[in-house]
C-alpha positions as CSV (number, residue, x, y, z in Angstrom):
1,M,95.6,97.8,73.2
2,R,98.9,97.0,74.9
3,L,100.6,99.7,77.5
4,T,104.1,100.6,77.5
5,L,106.3,101.6,80.2
6,S,109.8,103.2,80.4
7,L,112.0,101.9,83.1
8,D,115.2,103.4,84.3
9,A,117.1,100.2,84.4
10,M,120.0,101.4,86.1
11,G,118.5,103.5,88.9
12,G,118.6,101.8,92.5
13,D,120.8,100.2,94.8
14,N,119.8,97.0,93.6
15,A,119.7,97.8,89.8
16,P,119.8,96.2,87.1
17,L,118.9,93.0,88.4
18,A,115.9,93.8,90.8
19,V,114.3,96.1,87.9
20,V,114.2,93.0,85.4
21,E,113.0,90.4,88.5
22,G,110.4,93.5,89.4
23,V,109.2,93.0,85.7
24,D,109.1,89.3,85.8
25,K,106.6,89.5,88.9
26,T,104.6,92.7,87.4
27,L,103.4,89.9,84.6
28,D,101.9,88.2,87.3
29,R,99.4,91.0,87.4
30,H,99.8,93.1,84.2
31,P,100.7,90.8,81.5
32,D,99.8,93.3,78.6
33,V,102.2,95.5,79.5
34,D,105.5,96.0,77.4
35,F,108.5,97.6,78.7
36,L,111.2,99.6,77.5
37,L,114.6,99.2,79.6
38,F,117.1,101.9,79.3
39,G,120.8,101.3,80.5
40,D,124.1,99.3,79.8
41,E,122.8,97.5,76.8
42,A,125.3,94.0,77.2
43,L,124.7,93.9,81.2
44,L,120.8,93.9,80.5
45,A,120.8,91.7,77.8
46,A,122.8,89.3,79.8
47,I,120.3,89.2,82.7
48,V,116.9,89.5,80.5
49,E,118.3,86.2,78.9
50,G,117.5,84.6,82.0
51,F,113.7,85.6,82.4
52,P,111.9,84.3,78.8
53,R,108.8,86.2,80.0
54,V,110.3,89.6,80.3
55,K,112.6,89.0,76.8
56,A,109.3,88.6,75.5
57,V,107.9,91.9,76.6
58,T,111.0,94.2,76.5
59,R,113.1,96.4,74.5
60,I,116.6,97.3,75.4
61,H,117.9,100.9,74.7
62,H,121.6,101.5,75.6
63,A,122.5,104.4,78.1
64,A,126.2,105.1,78.4
65,E,125.8,107.2,81.5
66,V,124.4,106.5,85.0
67,I,122.9,109.3,87.3
68,T,124.4,109.0,90.8
69,N,123.0,108.9,94.1
70,D,124.8,112.0,95.1
71,Q,124.2,113.8,92.1
72,K,123.2,117.5,92.9
73,P,119.8,118.0,90.6
74,G,120.9,120.9,88.8
75,T,124.2,118.6,87.8
76,A,122.3,116.0,86.8
77,L,119.9,118.1,84.6
78,R,123.0,119.6,82.5
79,S,125.4,116.8,82.1
80,G,122.8,113.8,82.1
81,K,121.8,114.2,78.5
82,K,122.6,110.7,77.9
83,S,121.7,108.7,81.3
84,S,119.4,106.0,81.6
85,M,117.0,108.2,83.5
86,R,117.0,111.1,81.0
87,L,116.9,108.8,77.9
88,A,113.5,107.1,79.8
89,I,111.7,110.2,80.7
90,N,112.3,111.4,76.7
91,A,110.4,108.3,76.0
92,V,107.6,109.4,77.9
93,A,107.7,113.0,76.1
94,S,108.2,111.7,72.7
95,G,105.2,109.2,72.9
96,Q,107.2,106.1,73.2
97,A,105.8,104.9,76.6
98,A,102.8,106.3,78.6
99,G,104.8,106.1,82.1
100,I,107.9,106.0,83.7
101,V,109.5,104.2,86.7
102,S,112.8,104.9,88.1
103,A,114.2,104.2,91.5
104,G,117.0,106.4,91.1
105,N,118.1,109.8,92.5
106,T,115.0,111.9,93.7
107,G,116.2,115.2,93.2
108,A,117.4,114.5,89.4
109,L,114.6,112.3,88.8
110,M,112.1,115.6,89.6
111,A,114.5,118.2,88.1
112,M,114.4,116.0,84.8
113,A,110.9,115.1,84.8
114,K,109.7,118.5,85.1
115,F,112.3,120.1,82.6
116,V,111.4,117.4,79.8
117,L,107.3,116.6,80.6
118,K,106.8,120.1,81.9
119,T,103.6,120.6,84.4
120,L,100.0,120.4,84.1
121,P,97.8,123.4,83.3
122,G,97.7,125.4,86.6
123,I,100.0,123.5,88.3
124,N,103.1,125.7,89.6
125,R,105.2,122.8,91.3
126,P,104.6,119.1,91.3
127,A,104.1,117.0,94.4
128,I,105.3,113.6,95.3
129,A,102.3,111.7,96.7
130,T,102.4,108.3,98.1
131,C,100.0,105.9,99.7
132,F,99.7,105.0,103.3
133,P,98.2,102.3,105.3
134,T,96.0,103.5,107.9
135,Q,93.1,102.0,110.3
136,R,90.6,102.9,107.8
137,G,92.2,101.3,104.7
138,E,94.6,103.6,102.9
139,S,95.1,107.2,102.4
140,V,97.5,109.4,100.1
141,M,99.5,112.3,101.6
142,L,101.3,114.9,99.7
143,D,103.8,116.5,99.3
144,L,106.4,114.6,100.6
145,G,109.8,116.0,99.7
146,A,109.5,118.1,96.3
147,N,108.8,121.4,97.8
148,V,110.5,122.4,101.3
149,E,108.6,125.8,101.3
150,C,105.2,126.3,100.2
151,D,102.3,129.0,100.3
152,A,98.6,128.5,100.4
153,D,98.2,128.1,96.3
154,N,100.7,125.6,96.2
155,L,98.7,123.7,99.3
156,V,95.4,124.2,97.3
157,Q,96.9,122.6,94.3
158,F,98.2,119.6,96.1
159,A,94.5,119.4,97.5
160,V,93.0,119.2,94.0
161,M,95.6,116.8,92.6
162,G,95.4,114.4,96.1
163,E,91.5,114.3,95.9
164,V,91.6,113.1,92.1
165,F,94.0,110.6,93.0
166,A,91.8,109.3,95.7
167,R,89.0,109.6,93.9
168,N,90.2,107.6,90.8
169,V,92.3,105.5,92.3
170,F,90.8,104.2,95.6
171,G,87.5,104.7,93.7
172,L,86.0,107.1,96.7
173,N,82.7,109.2,95.5
174,K,84.0,112.0,97.4
175,P,87.2,112.1,99.5
176,S,88.0,113.9,102.6
177,V,90.7,116.5,102.4
178,G,93.0,117.7,105.4
179,I,95.6,120.0,106.0
180,L,98.4,118.8,108.3
181,N,98.7,121.2,111.2
182,I,99.8,121.6,115.0
183,G,96.4,121.2,116.0
184,A,92.8,120.8,114.7
185,E,91.7,124.0,115.9
186,G,91.0,126.9,113.3
187,L,93.6,129.2,114.5
188,K,96.5,127.5,114.6
189,G,99.4,126.8,111.8
190,N,101.1,129.6,109.8
191,T,99.5,131.8,107.1
192,A,99.9,129.4,104.3
193,V,97.5,126.6,105.7
194,Q,95.4,129.4,107.0
195,E,94.8,130.9,103.5
196,A,94.9,127.5,102.3
197,S,92.0,126.3,104.5
198,L,89.8,129.8,103.7
199,I,90.4,129.0,99.9
200,L,89.2,125.3,100.3
201,Q,86.2,126.2,102.4
202,D,84.9,128.1,99.5
203,T,85.8,126.4,96.5
204,G,83.1,125.2,94.1
205,L,85.5,121.9,93.3
206,P,83.7,118.5,94.8
207,I,86.1,118.5,97.7
208,K,84.9,117.4,101.0
209,F,87.3,119.8,103.1
210,S,87.9,118.5,106.5
211,G,89.8,121.4,108.0
212,F,93.2,120.8,109.9
213,V,94.6,117.7,110.9
214,E,97.2,116.4,113.4
215,G,100.1,114.0,113.2
216,D,98.3,111.2,114.9
217,D,95.3,111.4,112.1
218,I,97.7,110.3,109.6
219,G,97.6,106.4,111.0
220,A,94.0,106.8,112.1
221,G,92.9,107.5,108.7
222,T,90.9,110.7,109.7
223,V,90.9,111.8,106.2
224,D,91.6,110.1,102.4
225,V,93.8,113.1,101.6
226,I,96.5,114.8,104.1
227,V,98.1,117.9,102.4
228,T,101.1,119.5,103.6
229,D,105.0,120.9,102.2
230,G,107.5,118.7,101.2
231,F,109.7,119.5,104.3
232,T,106.9,118.6,107.0
233,G,105.7,115.8,104.8
234,N,109.4,113.9,104.1
235,V,109.6,114.3,108.0
236,A,106.5,112.6,108.6
237,L,106.8,110.1,106.0
238,K,110.3,109.1,107.4
239,T,109.0,108.9,111.3
240,T,106.2,107.0,110.1
241,E,109.0,104.2,108.3
242,G,110.9,104.3,111.4
243,T,108.5,103.7,114.0
244,A,107.0,100.7,111.9
245,K,110.6,99.4,111.5
246,L,110.5,99.6,115.6
247,V,107.6,97.9,116.1
248,S,108.5,95.0,114.0
249,A,112.2,94.9,115.7
250,F,110.1,95.0,119.5
251,L,107.9,92.5,118.6
252,K,110.5,90.4,117.0
253,E,112.5,90.7,120.0
254,A,109.5,89.7,122.4
255,L,108.4,86.6,120.5
256,T,112.1,85.1,120.8
257,S,112.8,86.4,124.2
258,T,111.8,82.9,125.9
259,P,111.0,79.5,125.2
260,L,107.5,79.7,125.8
261,A,107.2,83.3,123.7
262,R,109.2,81.3,120.6
263,L,106.3,78.5,121.1
264,G,103.4,80.7,121.2
265,A,105.1,82.6,118.2
266,M,104.8,79.3,116.3
267,L,101.3,79.2,116.8
268,A,100.3,82.2,116.3
269,S,102.3,82.5,113.1
270,P,99.5,82.9,110.6
271,A,98.5,85.9,112.2
272,L,101.9,87.2,112.7
273,N,102.7,86.7,108.6
274,A,99.6,89.0,108.1
275,F,100.7,91.2,110.6
276,R,104.2,91.4,108.8
277,R,102.7,91.8,105.2
278,R,100.5,94.8,106.1
279,L,103.5,96.5,107.2
280,D,105.8,95.7,104.6
281,P,107.0,99.2,102.7
282,R,107.4,97.3,99.7
283,R,103.7,97.1,99.5
284,Y,103.3,100.8,99.3
285,N,106.4,101.2,97.4
286,G,106.1,103.9,94.4
287,A,105.7,107.4,94.6
288,M,103.9,109.4,92.4
289,F,105.3,112.9,91.2
290,L,101.5,114.1,90.7
291,G,101.3,117.5,88.4
292,L,103.7,116.7,85.3
293,N,102.5,116.3,82.2
294,G,103.4,112.4,82.3
295,I,103.1,109.7,84.5
296,C,106.7,109.4,86.5
297,V,106.9,107.0,89.7
298,K,109.6,107.0,92.3
299,S,110.6,103.5,93.6
300,H,112.6,103.3,96.9
301,G,116.3,103.2,96.0
302,G,117.0,100.5,98.2
303,T,113.7,98.1,97.0
304,D,114.1,94.6,95.8
305,A,111.7,93.2,93.0
306,L,108.8,92.7,94.8
307,G,108.7,96.6,95.6
308,F,110.0,97.7,92.1
309,A,107.0,95.4,90.8
310,N,104.5,97.2,93.1
311,A,105.9,101.0,91.6
312,I,105.2,99.6,88.2
313,H,101.8,98.6,89.4
314,V,101.2,102.0,90.7
315,A,102.3,103.4,87.2
316,V,99.8,101.4,85.6
317,E,97.1,102.2,87.7
318,L,97.3,106.2,87.1
319,I,97.8,106.0,83.3
320,A,94.3,103.4,83.7
321,D,92.5,105.7,86.0
322,G,92.8,108.9,83.8
323,V,94.3,110.6,86.8
324,N,96.2,113.2,85.0
325,D,92.8,113.9,83.0
326,G,90.9,114.2,86.1
327,I,94.0,116.8,87.7
328,K,93.2,119.0,84.3
329,K,89.5,118.8,84.6
330,D,89.7,120.1,88.2
331,F,92.4,122.9,87.6
332,A,90.4,124.2,84.6
333,Q,87.0,124.7,87.0
334,L,89.5,126.1,90.1
335,S,90.9,128.8,87.4
336,T,87.5,130.1,86.9
337,E,86.7,130.9,90.6
338,P,87.0,134.2,92.0
339,H,88.7,132.9,95.3
340,N,86.3,134.3,97.3
341,G,88.7,132.6,100.4
342,R,92.1,134.2,99.3
343,Q,89.9,137.5,99.2
344,A,88.8,136.9,102.6
345,A,92.6,135.9,103.8
346,A,93.8,139.0,102.7
347,G,91.0,141.3,103.9
């Protein structure tokens, strides 16, 4: 059975060309996926005409409006009912598509998706999650900006969703989970992380809780799932991205500084190319909105076709691995527990 995804074809700095080219690249990996493209019908039709493979697997739906990057979420929610973003989300709610991918305004996408798709049972707030390259492979971190302030319940919900993701997508039998904190010691941190830690220590869910982790544990891959509030997570994400760019710039500067350095760079080019691919942010593009009653993936707004193709791949994986079904199952079990950890924290 073929899978259908809806795409906000007008979202992102390089749309709609990068979206169409991204679909074309996706077909090398997922030839059994169909797409609904929402956007300027005349413009999209002209672009798709140059990609025969894309034309064969897409249907174009006209959208008269586009959500801009500077629109506030509330404004977009009220006035963007005919936008490419909103219509693409509606397609998931109506069952026309199994998931949506957009490179548009993050706040607007979250607001619209939460309003239209609602949240899964037991979840108060969806979380933005993404994969990080680590020394041990990959880890998933959430929240990355959807929830600036979080209480203990929110962090526990993030932990459950992240663990389900790592178990299904990474194929891990029992992923390890850690809460990002200012120290690994049990007495450090604010009330929210302290209470969440107590709850996760006592839960009967199949969660391997490893306690608190620090910022340097992110790259080390100390745990498979890193849980934090959206403010801290977004700062950590942007710091990591900036550090990767800094390292790449310093390396390029060093390897082009002298004729001898340039010769060494030529000799080491295979290894340097592998290094560059490992740090390429396009390979990790595609942030997931976990906790929604439908699959929604946010692509980086400035990405190109390769990055958008990877965001589509993330959506396909989430659907194929049944991540939402796993989250619902674990939350059904969590809701029947007495929360001994919460009682201890209150005491």
